[in-house]
C-alpha positions as CSV (number, residue, x, y, z in Angstrom):
1,M,25.0,-96.7,25.8
2,E,28.4,-98.1,25.0
3,P,30.1,-96.6,22.0
4,T,30.2,-99.9,20.0
5,V,26.5,-100.4,20.5
6,A,25.8,-96.8,19.5
7,R,27.8,-97.2,16.3
8,R,26.0,-100.5,15.5
9,C,22.6,-98.7,16.1
10,H,23.5,-95.9,13.8
11,A,24.7,-98.3,11.1
12,L,21.5,-100.4,11.4
13,F,19.2,-97.4,11.2
14,G,21.3,-95.8,8.4
15,G,21.1,-99.0,6.4
16,S,17.4,-99.2,7.0
17,L,16.8,-95.6,5.8
18,L,19.1,-96.1,2.8
19,L,17.2,-99.2,1.7
20,L,13.8,-97.4,2.2
21,T,15.1,-94.4,0.3
22,I,16.3,-96.5,-2.6
23,G,13.2,-98.7,-2.8
24,I,10.6,-95.9,-2.5
25,G,12.7,-93.4,-4.7
26,Y,13.0,-96.0,-7.5
27,C,9.3,-96.6,-7.3
28,V,8.6,-92.9,-7.7
29,V,11.1,-92.1,-10.3
30,V,10.8,-95.2,-12.6
31,G,7.2,-96.1,-11.7
32,T,7.7,-99.9,-11.3
33,C,7.2,-100.8,-7.7
34,L,7.0,-104.6,-7.9
35,A,10.7,-105.1,-8.4
36,D,11.7,-102.9,-5.4
37,F,9.0,-104.3,-3.1
38,L,11.6,-106.6,-1.5
39,V,14.0,-103.7,-1.0
40,V,11.3,-101.8,0.9
41,I,10.5,-104.9,2.9
42,A,14.1,-105.4,3.7
43,G,14.4,-101.8,4.9
44,L,11.4,-102.2,7.1
45,V,12.8,-105.4,8.6
46,L,16.2,-103.9,9.2
47,G,14.5,-100.9,10.9
48,W,12.6,-103.2,13.3
49,I,15.8,-105.1,14.1
50,A,17.6,-101.9,14.7
51,L,14.8,-100.6,17.0
52,F,14.8,-103.8,19.1
53,Y,18.5,-104.0,19.2
54,C,18.9,-100.4,20.3
55,V,16.1,-100.4,22.8
56,G,17.4,-103.8,24.3
57,S,21.0,-102.6,24.5
58,G,20.1,-99.2,26.0
59,S,21.8,-98.4,29.3
60,F,18.6,-96.8,30.7
61,W,17.2,-100.2,31.7
62,G,19.4,-100.2,34.7
């Protein structure tokens, strides 16, 4: 995998994990989950985009 693609993959997965951590952590600490539902959904969507991007850009496909 090229270095720029690897950096982009790490940034996408990192952003996804950050959004999920903020959304779920706020739900656990504060107790209101409805407001952070969109943050969790955004984290999941970003994670799927990262997965497809990284798998599609991998050098192991030949």
